[in-house]
C-alpha positions as CSV (number, residue, x, y, z in Angstrom):
1,M,-31.5,55.1,-71.6
2,I,-33.1,55.3,-68.2
3,R,-33.5,51.5,-67.8
4,P,-29.7,50.8,-68.0
5,F,-29.0,53.5,-65.4
6,L,-31.8,52.1,-63.2
7,A,-30.4,48.5,-63.5
8,L,-26.9,49.7,-62.6
9,A,-28.1,51.6,-59.6
10,I,-30.0,48.5,-58.3
11,L,-26.9,46.4,-58.8
12,L,-24.6,48.9,-56.9
13,A,-27.1,49.0,-54.1
14,A,-27.2,45.3,-53.7
15,V,-23.4,44.8,-53.5
16,P,-22.8,46.3,-50.0
17,I,-25.8,44.4,-48.7
18,H,-24.4,41.2,-49.9
19,G,-21.0,42.0,-48.6
20,A,-22.3,42.9,-45.2
21,A,-24.2,39.7,-45.0
22,A,-21.1,37.8,-46.0
23,A,-19.1,39.7,-43.4
24,D,-21.7,38.9,-40.8
25,L,-21.4,35.2,-41.7
26,D,-17.6,35.3,-41.4
27,M,-17.8,36.7,-37.9
28,V,-19.8,34.0,-36.2
29,P,-18.3,33.7,-32.8
30,A,-16.4,30.5,-31.9
31,P,-18.1,28.3,-29.3
32,L,-16.9,29.0,-25.7
33,N,-14.9,26.1,-24.1
34,P,-15.8,25.5,-20.5
35,A,-13.1,26.2,-18.0
36,P,-11.2,23.0,-17.1
37,N,-12.0,21.4,-13.8
38,D,-8.7,21.4,-12.0
39,T,-9.8,18.7,-9.7
40,M,-10.8,16.3,-12.4
41,S,-7.7,17.1,-14.5
42,F,-5.6,16.1,-11.5
43,F,-7.4,13.0,-10.4
44,G,-8.3,12.0,-13.9
45,S,-4.8,11.4,-15.1
46,G,-3.9,7.9,-13.7
47,W,-4.4,8.4,-9.9
48,Y,-6.0,5.7,-7.8
49,I,-6.8,4.8,-4.2
50,R,-6.8,1.4,-2.6
51,G,-7.9,-0.5,0.5
52,D,-6.8,-4.0,1.6
53,L,-7.7,-6.7,4.1
54,G,-5.9,-10.0,4.7
55,Y,-4.1,-12.6,6.8
56,S,-0.5,-12.3,7.8
57,R,1.4,-15.5,8.7
58,P,4.9,-15.0,10.4
59,Q,7.7,-16.9,8.7
60,G,11.3,-17.6,9.4
61,P,12.6,-15.3,12.1
62,S,15.5,-16.4,14.3
63,G,15.8,-15.2,18.0
64,S,18.4,-15.0,20.7
65,Y,18.9,-14.0,24.3
66,D,22.2,-12.4,25.1
67,G,23.7,-14.3,22.1
68,V,22.1,-17.6,23.1
69,P,19.8,-18.8,20.2
70,F,16.2,-19.7,21.1
71,S,15.6,-23.4,21.3
72,H,12.0,-22.9,20.3
73,L,10.2,-19.9,18.7
74,S,6.6,-19.7,17.6
75,L,4.6,-16.8,16.1
76,A,0.8,-16.9,15.5
77,G,-0.8,-15.4,12.5
78,S,-3.0,-12.3,12.6
79,A,-5.1,-10.0,10.4
80,V,-3.6,-7.2,8.4
81,A,-5.4,-4.1,7.1
82,G,-4.2,-1.1,5.0
83,G,-4.7,1.4,2.3
84,G,-2.8,3.7,0.0
85,V,-2.7,6.0,-3.0
86,G,-1.1,5.3,-6.4
87,Y,-0.5,6.4,-9.9
88,K,-0.8,4.4,-13.2
89,I,2.1,5.5,-15.2
90,S,1.3,3.4,-18.2
91,N,-0.7,0.3,-19.2
92,W,2.3,-1.7,-18.0
93,F,3.5,0.1,-14.9
94,R,2.1,1.7,-11.8
95,A,3.4,2.7,-8.3
96,D,1.8,3.4,-4.9
97,V,2.5,4.3,-1.4
98,T,0.8,2.0,1.2
99,G,0.4,1.9,4.9
100,D,-0.6,-1.4,6.7
101,Y,-1.4,-2.3,10.3
102,I,-0.5,-5.8,11.3
103,F,-2.6,-6.9,14.2
104,A,-0.8,-8.4,17.1
105,G,-0.2,-12.1,17.2
106,N,1.0,-14.3,20.0
107,I,4.7,-15.3,20.2
108,Q,6.5,-17.7,22.5
109,A,10.3,-18.1,22.9
110,N,12.1,-20.8,24.9
111,Y,15.9,-20.6,25.7
112,S,18.4,-21.9,28.3
113,L,21.5,-20.3,29.8
114,P,24.3,-22.8,30.3
115,G,24.8,-23.6,34.0
116,C,21.9,-21.4,35.0
117,C,18.3,-21.8,34.1
118,A,15.7,-22.1,31.4
119,F,13.3,-19.4,30.3
120,S,10.0,-19.2,28.5
121,D,8.7,-15.8,27.3
122,K,5.3,-15.0,26.0
123,A,4.1,-11.8,24.3
124,S,2.3,-10.5,21.2
125,L,3.9,-8.8,18.2
126,G,2.2,-6.4,15.7
127,G,2.9,-3.1,14.1
128,W,2.9,-0.7,11.1
129,A,4.6,-1.0,7.7
130,V,4.8,1.9,5.3
131,L,6.1,1.0,1.8
132,V,6.8,2.6,-1.6
133,N,5.8,0.0,-4.2
134,G,6.2,-0.6,-7.9
135,Y,4.2,-3.1,-10.1
136,V,4.3,-4.4,-13.6
137,D,0.9,-5.2,-15.0
138,L,1.2,-8.2,-17.4
139,G,-1.7,-7.5,-19.8
140,T,-5.5,-7.8,-19.4
141,W,-7.5,-10.9,-20.5
142,S,-11.3,-11.0,-20.0
143,G,-11.0,-8.3,-17.4
144,I,-8.3,-10.0,-15.4
145,T,-4.9,-8.3,-15.0
146,P,-2.1,-10.3,-13.4
147,Y,0.9,-8.4,-11.9
148,V,4.2,-8.7,-10.0
149,G,5.8,-6.1,-7.9
150,G,7.9,-5.1,-4.9
151,G,8.4,-2.4,-2.4
152,V,10.8,-0.9,0.2
153,G,10.0,1.1,3.3
154,Y,9.9,1.2,7.1
155,A,8.3,-1.0,9.7
156,F,7.5,-0.1,13.2
157,M,7.0,-3.2,15.4
158,E,5.2,-3.2,18.7
159,A,6.0,-6.0,21.2
160,A,3.3,-5.9,23.9
161,K,4.0,-6.4,27.6
162,F,5.3,-9.9,28.0
163,T,5.6,-12.4,30.7
164,G,8.7,-14.5,31.4
165,Q,8.8,-17.8,33.2
166,E,12.2,-18.6,34.8
167,L,12.9,-22.3,35.6
168,L,15.6,-22.5,38.3
169,P,17.2,-25.9,39.1
170,N,15.3,-27.6,42.0
171,A,13.0,-24.6,42.6
172,L,9.6,-23.4,41.7
173,P,9.1,-21.4,38.5
174,V,9.4,-17.6,38.8
175,F,7.1,-15.5,36.8
176,T,7.9,-11.9,35.9
177,S,6.4,-9.3,33.5
178,Y,8.0,-6.5,31.4
179,P,6.6,-3.4,29.6
180,Q,5.8,-2.9,26.0
181,H,8.7,-2.3,23.6
182,N,8.8,-0.8,20.2
183,T,11.4,-1.1,17.5
184,G,11.7,0.2,14.0
185,G,13.7,-0.6,10.9
186,F,14.0,-1.2,7.2
187,A,11.4,-3.4,5.5
188,W,11.0,-4.8,2.0
189,A,8.3,-6.8,0.2
190,L,7.7,-8.9,-2.9
191,A,4.2,-9.1,-4.3
192,A,2.1,-11.0,-7.0
193,G,-1.6,-11.2,-7.8
194,A,-4.4,-10.4,-10.2
195,A,-6.9,-7.6,-10.5
196,L,-10.5,-8.2,-11.7
197,D,-12.5,-5.4,-13.3
198,V,-15.9,-5.3,-11.7
199,A,-17.2,-1.8,-12.7
200,P,-15.8,1.2,-14.6
201,G,-12.8,2.3,-12.5
202,V,-13.2,-0.4,-9.9
203,K,-10.9,-3.4,-9.5
204,I,-10.9,-6.2,-7.0
205,D,-7.3,-7.2,-6.2
206,F,-6.4,-10.7,-5.0
207,G,-2.8,-10.6,-4.0
208,Y,0.1,-12.3,-2.1
209,R,2.9,-10.4,-0.4
210,Y,6.0,-11.5,1.4
211,L,7.0,-8.8,3.9
212,N,10.4,-8.8,5.5
213,I,11.2,-6.7,8.6
214,A,14.8,-6.1,9.7
215,D,14.5,-6.8,13.5
216,A,12.2,-6.6,16.4
217,A,12.9,-6.9,20.2
218,L,11.2,-7.4,23.5
219,A,11.7,-5.2,26.5
220,A,14.9,-5.7,28.6
221,D,14.4,-8.1,31.5
222,N,15.6,-7.9,35.1
223,F,19.2,-8.6,33.9
224,G,19.1,-5.8,31.4
225,V,19.1,-8.2,28.5
226,T,16.7,-7.7,25.5
227,P,15.4,-10.9,23.8
228,K,15.7,-10.2,20.1
229,L,14.0,-11.4,16.9
230,K,16.0,-11.1,13.7
231,S,14.7,-10.8,10.1
232,V,11.0,-11.2,10.9
233,G,9.1,-12.2,7.8
234,A,5.4,-12.7,7.0
235,H,3.4,-14.4,4.2
236,Q,0.4,-12.2,3.6
237,F,-2.7,-13.2,1.6
238,R,-4.8,-10.1,0.8
239,I,-8.0,-9.0,-0.9
240,G,-8.5,-5.3,-1.8
241,V,-10.3,-2.8,-3.9
242,R,-8.8,-0.2,-6.2
243,Y,-10.6,2.8,-7.6
244,M,-9.3,4.6,-10.7
245,F,-10.3,8.2,-10.8
246,D,-10.0,8.5,-14.6
247,N,-12.9,6.1,-15.5
């Protein structure tokens, strides 16, 4: 009779111990997640920076002096350097904001006024261009991603102090100089190129861009007339580096 009671007592004593152990197992704390890094969550979501160097060759502007077209206009090429910040929206589309400095290149303009005289002006022309750009990436093959794109923005042109040579009939040439003159206006661009993957998050960008600037002008001369350049364009051949923060 005692043995059954003893066995029952042992069984009842073991039940709470087992339950407590099970309860302890059920209450294992969940692992703590580290606090998100706000900086990496911001820069690790498609943002990139870029830097570019290249050669800018002026193309196709027309010029005039008091409504008289230039008989000859030449513009020399120069270097261009810039940088920007962008965002990769998807595998097919990205956008960036860029700022570029176009180093000054020499210009020469010749023109004649009917019944008066002939002129030859020399100066240098450079400036800044700030653009908002969009690109379509056309897929990646063996680490190479071709793209096309375009942009719009504002260009600030700097025409350096220039010298004018005035040729009067039956007289010696007259040389005069005029101060620097700055003009700004709407600008647009078309671009194409290819990016090469060289390291995680690093791309080398080989690109071409046509940049069109609305107008530029030299300083007013002694007659109060401003020689003008209309629709200044440039073919730019560029090489740059892009760094993606999310790789």
